[in-house]
C-alpha angles and dihedrals in degrees: 000000000000090000091052092052094049091046086064088058096049123107115160087198091074111073094221102041094233116209105195118125134223115261095230095058105032095109095051093052102038094062127105123066097301091130090070094065091040088054096049093046093048095050089053091052104032100046089067097050108041108126121246090216095053112113114165138134127183111232129207113279096011117167110210118202114197121206120180152096134285093310089061097037091054090055086077090061096044099028100185093129096061090036094059095039092050089049093050093044100046112157094028092087099218122185123208125198116183116206100169127133128202107250098023121143126197096260103023125055113162114215136168122266110286096012110148103260126233096262092051092047088047092058089040093059093038098208130192092195125043121196117197117198116179140119108095098090093037090053092071084072088073132237090294088071096047093094093054089050089052090052092050093050090054090051093049090052094050092044091053095041090053092050092050092048090054086055088053094253124123097211124201121221133214120190116199122199121226116271118247124264113255116223100217092182091234117141091223092063134057117257089236102225097128091040092052092052089053092046090053089054093051088046089059089045091053090049090053093047089052091053090045093052102036093248130139115255124215116193112215099160099069099046093044090051091054092044090057089054098047103034115086091203123075109256098193139053095223108353096279108050118062121230122218093276089049091052090047091058093040087056090062093044090055095041089051091053096041104036104019097247139055122239112332104177106048095158092074096039097104093050092047092048089052093052095046090050090056093049091047089052090059095040092048090052087052102044095031095035112174119229090035092162086071092047103046107347135082095300094047089089096048105124127208133167113008088358093290112157136205090251091055089060103033099042085056088055091055089057089051090053090049090059094040091052092050091046087062097056093076087049088057093047091050091051090051087058089049096257125126117211136157123245117259110226094169088119095055112105122228120261119272110270115241128198117218115247092200111131097032101314089140135006093263092063109110122198089195090060102033122089128205129288085218098086115203119224116256091259094045091048086051092060092056093054113092122216132179121269110274097035133099129209126200140172108256096177137356146164089264090061096035110021094197092060106106134149101358107204105174136018129202136173119225131213090269092058094252121140116233128197133198104222112201101192096160097053124186088022143316116287117222112257095023126111112257107241101164106122155155109251129198115206118201123199100193097177096041092233094133093256121102113243099185138027122204126190106223094182140335107242126176115238097354096191094160143005143175138177122250139147098012090307146061131270114210135176115235101158132261082026139055102213129208115211131181141178110223104177104038102251093120090246124113114252099171123056134167142134108267089182128016132192103064111156114251106172087111114026086189090064097034129119105307148175101019120207135175109236123218086244091062099257127127104230128202140152132224135181146222125309092044129118115197124193119179136179120210134170090250109061148351113300119299106234116180143147095196118142111221147066123334133190127208124193108206091195096054094025086227117151117201137186105231111181135343118253125165151236106352113349118193129170133042132190145163128213132213095282093045095257107158125222136188144177136221097220098203100038092041095226124143124210142189111220111223136170119282127175106309094339143025136282137200113247121190111265103186143348109285110246106168147000151263108029119183102181149358138209140195112232109229116150138138084216100060123068120277094244089063097052118121089010119147121244121200123189126214128196102182116040121024089005100221153070123297127199125223129192108225118215103202095190137271101219091253122062091010122029115244108266095021096115127205128182129210122190118256108171148318111267089188128018115174130209094181100093090210092061107109114174105205105171140356133201138174109251127220088261089054096251122136110248116200125192114220114204087195107197137139090221119055102156117096098205104024088082139035114277090243097036104152091229091067098107120227097169107062130076133139139185116211128200124209120197138171119249119245095007127115120250120246114273117245118252121211109238113142115094091352117147118263092252091058092046092054090056090052086063084072092063115117094223115086093213094058090052094042093054089046090056091050088050090051090049087073096051130091105282093218091053092046096048094045094050089045095053091050091045092052098041097102105034118123110237087203096055109086095220095043092042087061091052089054090048090055088052091049090048089052091057088050091048089053095041097243122135121223111181094178094056090042092055094047089060096039087061096041119131086221103094101205091045088054092048092050089048089054087056092052089049088049090057090045097048114017113016106078102202093180102050106024106121102181143021115285095225141353118251112298121268121205103239131174119216111225122192118215110256118250093243093060116095112252094236088066095053094093091049089050092053093048088048091054092055092048092047089057099046116124112280092003129105104314091055093075105014095045128227087274089060087230095116120215127284115296093326108067112033123224123260091201115101096353125136089214083070108033099030129074111005092209092054091049091050094050094050090048095048098045106020128230137242131176145083112309144157124233122177091340097313128113117226108197128179090211086067097054100276107151124216121266108257118257104232098185093110097036102052128043122219096272092048092048091050091049097050095046091048086052096053094043090056106040138087089020097315115137123189143128118290119246123235126215091239091061090050091049092052095049095045089053090047095050098034090118092065112099099163136069117274115247110229093234093052094048090048090050092057093040109022117215112260105244090203087064096049122101121232088257089057093050090055123081103246121231104247118198117221104160101184089156090062094049092051092048091052097045088054093061128073118259091236093054092046092052095048093049092048093050091050099041105024126100116224095203095052089043092058092052088050089052090058104032111024122104084252089078095202091163093059092076103020103042107010119184125257115330093342112135118265107232097175137039120281098253092211092058104045111155093224126043110254116222115217092256089057091058090053092051095045093056098039098038107023096170094054093086119012123193106241091223090059098037113131114239137194116216114199110198127205089252088061097252122138121215120187128198145098116301103237098172148335105233138158097005090310145094114237121204132189112220127180090221094062128059093216133041115277113239120206121183109236093232089060094058114104101169138354121209124188115215117232089203118089122235085225101092120233120239094040088139087068087075089061117094098217150347090273090062090051092050091050094049093046091048089054093047091050090049096054097086097030 
């Protein structure tokens, strides 16, 4: 009978033959008399290892608190230990509460800010018995640190014992040794010899600690080592983490040592197991509550309607879960006695009622981001999505067709060509008492008409933010776990379910691990953002504990988890192209990157000029259905802004102007552009038919923190999947992949479409590695590395080696020496993995995202003792949002908005004058090299750097600007800066140029001829009067007929009107006006006339100037760019970086009715023709 049960768990596709079961079907498959064999086997093992020192007896109504690492954490998912003990102890009414975290060590337990600490949880649970289960992670420190571990255990017992005594409880303690390492004999895992020697030392240290602290000792090392030797089945996933069978056997080991006998009532075990699992689900959502940042962290105090905070709502839910957990203990006790009862939750209070803040209910409500409560039907919404000529868009699936489809967050295509979607119905998290509807869905288009005919639920998974196929199953994030799911009987429902990796950060589900993708190198990639604490256990090293925001790689063969490249603050979206080039987005910032080799790791490099934000996903367009000139283009999705999908052409380098493999993107067109404000494209993928499928999150609320987590306007009922095709072009032909022989699959790797090859690699990931590699080597033997097509076939063969962790130096060298540049670059990346990038031991990102930095050399005239200052100054000059942002790395400034630093007495003249303007900023009409810079024409103030740079930094950067680009002036010392700072410390406002020049007159000998001349200033009042006396319609008509678009564009960027300064600023300069090419609503010609002549008539909400009055009485002015992290963030021309104001500091917020765009800009135009030209250009922008 045991063999029959085990057979149900087997799957040769997964390298470690996992034996965990799916929650929904445990009871039905753990029946029969399996317990008899478990009992006999356990007695044979455990009777030999029971500790002589062990002295423990469970007492009636005991509460057991469990603290430990991954061994204890995973006991919640395969709850055999509690199941067997509850069965043995029926009538004693024991409660178990597990507070273990993967990666924890005895004296270091990383948690997010505000998380209830271990001592507070100890008292909250109020245990009479405390289990302590550490030692594995510590054992990587070697035997020499075992004594220190022993001392820490003793300290911990004494600490907890004292706390319980203070509460009037004389708690008993049980110290468990670590389990032994299982040598699986698999080449992807260590043999464990050294690790077992360490684990034995830490087992003895645990025993000594138990003796020293008067605790009971339970030896898990010795019996598990014997079990590995005597059990034919594998008992762990990876040598260190037990599978379901391993936990079943461990349950008898623990029961034998704590109760004197292994399982005694096997008939009821399936029912007990099911009830324990249900209790664990509720407790896990209490102790490991997701979105903790909104419960106890920085966003918990965000207040909304009537001052209600996230904490008010979510802390109440924790109390609900406490009661629901307790209500399930009697259900377990009844099951142990053979009775089946339902939990009674009548004592659980209802959730806290929340009022919506949508439409201005609180200050964080943003009309620009909010959609409409009047949801359009799928077809009505479709009519409001613009697509290019020659394309067609249809609804593939929607909530009207399948009512449980809501908030689709990622799409994938399986090896049978079916589209899958992760439906996140409960976003941001499950609410206690609700039915969990989050799921992985399979959509079947039986007649291939581009509309789904059938929807299947593969599995219900909480918070399925990302998923990918691998090894005959599916990997899906369900923080804090990465789950492995598999269908073993072909009914399209998951039968196998277990955490393949634990320790994913969950304090912000919005930022958590997302957009999973199987890379050509064999890794599973994802990105995750700020606020998260990850803590992973692997067979290779002590736990990886990190809070880094960026890209991660997990190898499901070696179980190694590796930080790849930093990316912040909220990265979303990962994709690979034909040659294996890797791309990523920062969702919040809207930046896109290429990930390239850097040192011993990887680094993000800018891929394109950011045009919008936020961006939840990206995709490489590779399809036999789409035109050739669109192949390998980069698609970026946007959910606030133009609401659509933008296409970029990627220049992958030509070996000259741009190195091969250094990719740069330029915009082509919008493939989708939505006018339905609830349209939120969240992911895109090319389907088996070659069409582009786009997930529509479809929600009036998109912000995670602008509204209460339980705001009733958060929609849980809408979700669509759209399908974009090209008219009059044949669809892509299907390619057989699932269950095909290896030889046929290798031929698939010649297919030109990326998705076909990707799905083929996934299919091969579930096949025997030796068979795959042998076949691949024979298949690739005769390919020519210098032929582009055949070089790619060789690259696929090389990637197969990498995917199955087999090195092949001969094949690598063939491609390293290939005449096909992109093949050689890809081979160098493989070489990088095999020689430099340590996927098993890396503990942090190799480098932050790339910054474009110019290297300046100190000029010959500068005294050598100032060279260090000069170099430091060049770095400061190029810091983000500092000097180079406006004045450019050339020092030439930009147009008539940002004045040049080259050849200006303001820079090379008086040291004191320059220090004063750098400390306090300057704003006013001024002349530099013959040009007038006038605030009335959009010229921003120069930043005051007094609070941004210290005396040394100020001296360094001013020395730099005075001696670069041909400038030649005395260096500046920090002492001089300090003196001037002190002398002018009472100044709190910008200098006016005329006031500063009066104190320190400009040196005529340093002035250029242009400066000495009186500039010809344009102040065309007559033109303004003429234009105001004509109707806007007439002005628009004449401009369209008589204007010149090309000249108008030049005026936009070069005229004294300085339009570009706000609407298309250079580099990283702050945008102070809307991007005129991306306006949400179509502008009529007359609208352009009114916006130029009467700018305050209609102000874009996103660029409305606001005044924030703080509780301290200060007034801060700027544009509200976001409300993030419990704060309001403003952009202000006077400051180089966004201004952050804590929400609790805000007293009043007043929106200005005057546009930041100054009136009278037409006075800076020379004549009517220039007006007509400029207006013609503006009207043409959206044509």
